[in-house]
C-alpha positions in Angstrom: -49.0 -16.6 -33.9 -47.1 -13.5 -34.7 -45.8 -13.2 -38.3 -42.1 -13.9 -38.5 -39.9 -10.9 -39.3 -38.1 -11.1 -42.6 -34.3 -11.0 -42.4 -32.8 -7.7 -43.6 -31.7 -8.0 -47.1 -28.1 -7.0 -47.9 -27.7 -3.7 -49.4 -26.7 -3.8 -53.1 -23.0 -3.2 -53.7 -21.9 -0.5 -56.0 -19.2 -0.5 -58.6 -16.8 1.3 -56.2 -17.0 -1.7 -53.8 -16.4 -4.2 -56.6 -13.5 -2.1 -57.9 -11.8 -1.8 -54.5 -12.4 -5.4 -53.3 -10.3 -7.5 -55.8 -7.0 -5.4 -55.6 -7.2 -5.1 -51.9 -7.7 -8.8 -51.4 -4.8 -9.6 -53.7 -2.5 -7.3 -51.9 -3.6 -8.4 -48.4 -3.3 -12.1 -49.4 0.3 -11.5 -50.6 1.1 -9.8 -47.3 -0.8 -12.1 -44.9 0.2 -15.6 -46.3 3.9 -15.3 -45.2 2.8 -13.9 -41.8 0.4 -16.8 -41.3 3.1 -19.3 -42.3 5.5 -17.7 -39.8 2.8 -17.6 -37.2 2.0 -21.3 -37.6 5.7 -22.2 -37.6 6.2 -20.3 -34.4 3.1 -21.8 -32.8 4.3 -25.3 -33.8 7.8 -24.6 -32.3 6.2 -23.2 -29.2 4.0 -26.4 -28.8 7.1 -28.6 -29.4 9.2 -26.7 -26.9 6.3 -26.8 -24.4 5.9 -30.5 -24.7 9.6 -31.3 -24.9 11.2 -28.7 -22.6 8.8 -26.5 -20.6 6.5 -29.2 -19.2 9.4 -31.4 -18.0 11.1 -28.3 -16.5 7.8 -27.4 -14.9 7.4 -30.9 -13.4 11.0 -30.9 -12.3 10.5 -27.5 -10.6 7.3 -28.8 -9.0 9.2 -31.8 -7.6 12.1 -29.7 -6.5 9.8 -27.2 -4.9 7.8 -29.9 -3.2 10.7 -32.0 -1.9 13.4 -29.4 -1.4 12.5 -25.8 -1.6 9.2 -26.0 0.4 10.8 -28.0 3.3 13.8 -25.8 3.3 11.6 -22.7 3.3 9.5 -24.1 6.1 12.7 -24.9 8.1 14.1 -21.4 7.5 10.8 -19.9 8.4 10.6 -21.9 11.7 14.2 -21.0 12.4 13.5 -17.3 11.7 10.4 -17.5 13.9 12.4 -19.1 16.7 15.2 -16.5 16.4 12.6 -13.7 16.3 10.9 -15.1 19.4 14.3 -15.4 21.2 15.3 -11.9 20.2 11.9 -10.5 21.3 12.3 -12.4 24.7 15.8 -11.1 25.0 14.8 -7.5 24.3 12.0 -7.7 26.8 14.3 -9.3 29.3 17.0 -6.6 28.8 14.9 -3.4 28.0 11.4 -3.9 29.3 11.2 -6.0 32.4 14.0 -4.2 34.4 12.3 -0.8 33.7 8.9 -2.2 34.5 10.1 -3.6 37.7 11.9 -0.4 38.6 8.8 1.6 37.9 6.4 -0.8 39.6 8.4 -1.7 42.7 10.6 1.4 43.2 9.4 4.6 41.6 5.6 4.2 42.2 6.0 3.2 45.9 8.4 6.0 46.5 6.2 8.5 44.8 3.1 7.3 46.7 4.7 7.2 50.1 7.0 10.1 49.9 5.1 12.7 47.8 1.4 11.8 47.2 0.6 10.7 50.8 2.2 13.7 52.5 0.6 16.1 49.9 -2.8 14.6 50.4 -2.4 14.8 54.2 -1.3 18.4 54.0 -4.2 19.3 51.7 -6.8 17.5 53.8 -5.6 18.7 57.2 -4.1 22.2 56.5 -5.0 23.7 53.2 -8.7 22.7 52.9 -9.6 24.1 56.4 -7.6 27.2 55.9 -9.3 27.9 52.5 -12.8 27.3 53.9 -12.0 29.8 56.7 -10.7 32.4 54.3 -13.7 32.0 52.1 -16.1 32.5 55.1 -14.1 35.6 56.2 -14.3 37.1 52.8 -18.0 36.5 52.5 -18.7 38.1 55.9 -16.6 41.1 55.0 -18.4 41.6 51.7 -21.9 41.2 53.3 -21.1 43.5 56.2 -18.9 46.2 54.8 -18.8 46.4 50.9 -22.4 45.7 50.0 -24.0 48.9 51.5 -21.2 51.0 50.1 -21.5 49.4 46.7 -25.2 50.2 46.3 -24.7 54.0 46.7 -21.6 54.0 44.4 -23.6 52.1 41.8 -26.4 54.7 41.7 -23.9 57.5 41.3 -22.0 55.8 38.5 -25.3 55.0 36.7 -26.4 58.6 36.9 -23.1 59.8 35.6 -22.1 57.2 32.9 -25.3 55.3 31.8 -28.3 57.6 31.8 -26.9 60.4 29.5 -25.9 58.0 26.8 -29.2 56.1 27.0 -31.2 59.4 26.6 -29.0 60.5 23.7 -29.6 57.2 21.9 -33.3 57.0 22.6 -34.4 60.7 21.9 -31.8 61.9 19.4 -30.0 59.1 17.4 -33.0 56.8 16.7 -35.4 59.6 15.5 -32.7 61.1 13.3 -31.8 57.7 11.7 -35.5 56.7 11.1 -36.3 60.1 9.5 -33.2 60.0 7.2 -34.1 56.4 6.0 -37.8 57.2 5.4 -37.6 60.7 3.8 -34.2 60.6 2.1 -32.7 57.1 1.4 -36.0 55.4 0.4 -36.9 57.9 -2.4 -33.3 57.9 -3.6 -33.3 54.1 -3.7 -36.6 54.0 -5.7 -35.2 56.5 -8.2 -32.0 54.5 -8.6 -34.0 51.3 -9.1 -36.1 52.9 -11.8 -33.0 54.1 -13.6 -31.4 50.7 -13.3 -34.5 48.9 -14.7 -34.5 51.3 -17.7 -30.8 50.8 -18.3 -31.2 47.1 -18.1 -34.0 47.1 -20.6 -32.0 49.2 -23.0 -29.0 47.0 -22.7 -31.1 43.8 -23.1 -32.7 45.2 -26.3 -29.2 46.2 -27.6 -27.9 42.7 -26.7 -30.7 40.9 -28.5 -30.1 43.0 -31.6 -26.4 42.3 -31.4 -26.9 38.6 -30.8 -29.3 38.4 -33.8 -26.8 40.1 -36.0 -23.9 37.9 -34.9 -26.2 34.8 -35.3 -27.0 35.8 -38.9 -23.4 36.5 -39.7 -22.3 33.2 -38.1 -25.0 31.3 -40.1 -23.9 33.0 -43.4 -20.1 32.7 -42.9 -19.7 29.5 -40.8 -22.8 27.2 -40.8 -23.5 27.3 -44.5 -19.9 26.6 -45.6 -19.6 23.9 -42.9 -22.8 22.2 -44.1 -21.6 22.4 -47.7 -18.2 20.9 -46.7 -19.8 18.1 -44.7 -22.5 17.2 -47.2 -20.5 17.5 -50.5 -16.9 16.7 -49.4 -16.6 14.9 -46.0 -19.6 12.6 -46.5 -18.4 11.1 -49.8 -14.8 10.9 -48.6 -16.0 9.2 -45.4 -18.1 6.7 -47.3 -15.2 5.9 -49.6 -12.9 5.5 -46.6 -15.5 3.3 -44.8 -15.8 1.1 -47.8 -12.0 0.8 -48.1 -11.7 0.0 -44.3 -14.5 -2.6 -44.5 -13.0 -4.2 -47.6 -9.5 -4.3 -45.9 -11.0 -5.9 -42.8 -12.9 -8.5 -44.9 -9.8 -9.0 -47.0 -7.7 -9.6 -43.9 -10.3 -12.1 -42.6 -10.5 -14.0 -45.9 -6.7 -13.9 -46.4 -6.2 -15.2 -42.9 -8.5 -18.2 -43.6 -6.8 -18.8 -47.0 -3.4 -18.5 -45.4 -4.5 -21.1 -42.8 -5.5 -23.5 -45.6 -2.2 -22.8 -47.3 -0.3 -23.3 -44.1 -2.1 -26.6 -43.4 -1.3 -27.7 -47.0 2.3 -26.8 -46.6 2.5 -28.5 -43.3 1.0 -31.7 -44.7 3.4 -31.5 -47.6 6.4 -31.1 -45.3 5.1 -34.0 -43.2 4.7 -36.2 -46.3 8.2 -35.3 -47.5 9.7 -35.9 -44.0 7.9 -39.2 -43.7 9.0 -40.5 -47.2 12.5 -38.9 -47.2 13.4 -39.5 -43.5 10.9 -41.6 -41.7 10.5 -44.5 -44.0 14.3 -44.9 -44.7 15.0 -44.6 -41.0 12.3 -47.1 -40.2 13.7 -49.5 -42.9 17.2 -49.0 -41.7 16.2 -49.7 -38.1 14.1 -52.7 -38.9 16.4 -54.3 -41.5 19.8 -53.2 -40.3 19.9 -52.1 -36.7 17.5 -54.8 -35.3 19.5 -57.8 -36.8 22.8 -56.2 -35.8 21.4 -55.6 -32.3 20.2 -59.2 -32.1 23.6 -60.5 -33.2 25.4 -58.3 -30.7 23.0 -59.3 -28.0 23.2 -63.1 -28.7 26.9 -63.2 -29.7 28.5 -60.6 -27.4 26.3 -59.3 -24.7 24.8 -62.5 -23.3 28.1 -64.4 -23.3 29.9 -61.4 -21.8 27.1 -61.1 -19.2 27.3 -64.8 -18.4 31.1 -64.7 -18.1 30.9 -61.7 -15.9 28.3 -63.4 -13.7 30.4 -66.6 -13.4 33.5 -64.5 -12.7 31.6 -62.6 -10.0 30.5 -65.9 -8.5 34.0 -67.3 -8.6 35.4 -64.1 -7.1 32.8 -64.2 -4.3 33.5 -67.9 -3.6 37.2 -67.2 -3.6 36.8 -64.3 -1.2 34.5 -66.4 1.0 37.0 -69.2 1.1 39.8 -66.8 1.9 37.8 -65.3 4.7 37.1 -68.7 6.2 40.8 -69.6 5.9 41.9 -66.4 7.5 39.3 -66.8 10.3 40.3 -70.5 10.9 44.0 -69.5 10.9 43.4 -66.7 13.4 41.4 -69.0 15.6 44.1 -71.7 15.6 46.8 -69.1 16.3 44.7 -67.8 19.2 44.3 -71.3 20.7 47.9 -72.0 20.2 48.9 -68.9 22.1 46.3 -68.9 24.8 45.3 -72.5 25.0 41.9 -74.0 25.7 39.6 -76.5 24.3 39.3 -76.7 20.5 35.9 -75.7 19.3 34.3 -78.0 16.7 34.5 -76.7 13.2 31.4 -76.5 11.0 31.1 -79.1 8.3 29.5 -78.1 5.0 26.9 -80.5 3.9 26.9 -82.0 0.4 25.2 -79.7 -2.1 21.7 -80.8 -3.0 20.8 -82.2 0.4 18.5 -80.5 2.8 19.7 -79.0 6.1 19.1 -80.9 9.3 17.2 -79.1 12.0 18.6 -80.9 14.9 21.9 -82.4 16.2 24.0 -85.3 14.8 21.2 -87.7 14.2 19.1 -86.9 11.0 15.8 -85.4 11.8 12.9 -83.8 9.9 14.2 -81.7 7.1 12.8 -78.7 5.2 12.3 -79.5 1.5 13.8 -77.0 -1.0 16.4 -75.6 1.4 20.1 -75.4 0.4 22.3 -77.6 2.6 24.3 -75.4 5.1 26.4 -76.0 8.1 24.7 -77.0 11.3 26.8 -74.6 13.4 24.9 -71.3 14.0 26.5 -68.0 13.0 26.9 -67.1 16.7 29.1 -70.2 17.2 31.1 -69.5 14.1 32.3 -66.2 15.6 
């Protein structure tokens, strides 16, 4: 078992930290508490708006998009696709297929049969044999006439133009150049190299001395003041600023938590006040005033009015049905009076409460629970 490492102990705080912490926290608390209250109020309003307004709007938009916008978009896309396909087919039919047919069935056959075929026949039967004959004639003339003459002329030209320059290069230019390089340029180069090394060594010694002097001057006039400034001015100021920044950050964190507790307490107090000043009176008013009044209105006004409206509707429907039957009967009688013919039997309504017969005139098996109706079918009634 390895021994457990001890947790690092917190560094002791100095008097500067203790002197800075309390005023900074008081100031930050005074600044942060109103901001936290405003932030919590805005967050509560945002949540309320999201629950009351934004979510229903989002659901309405989703429904609208699913049932209206998406089908409309798909229909428009299909229509645009169909129009694009039709336009593409029309463009091909107007601009592509006629030129393709013209090229394939007119230009190419004419070019093949009127230009290419005669040109190939002319090359194959006239130009190729003529070229081969001319080539053979030129080869025979060169071999028989120009070759012997060319060998003698070549020797004369070599003796006049090539051999003097070759001898001049081999026996004059090359020895002169090698002697100059060996006995003049090489010693001169060695001397220049020795002088250059000496000059470089002198310049290097001079540069090292100058660099040492500049280094010493820079150390005296730049490094030492900079070290003094960093050690005795910037470091203490930086430590103080770091302590102030850390305390401000800690104060903001503490003040934000305290402001959260204050905001929670204020919210609970407002909730308690709203409940006791608005909620309970409204609940008592609804329970002890609105509910009895609503029951009275429902029992004394709404239900009788509804019942009267229903009875009136039934009476109106019955009157309209009776008027329709009367008008239909009068029209049928007038038609038979004008045209003539055998009078059709009229339907006889059965007494209410009896079951309807399923057959003819003689009573037969009935269906229990059915309302008594006429025995004439709707087709026979006209």
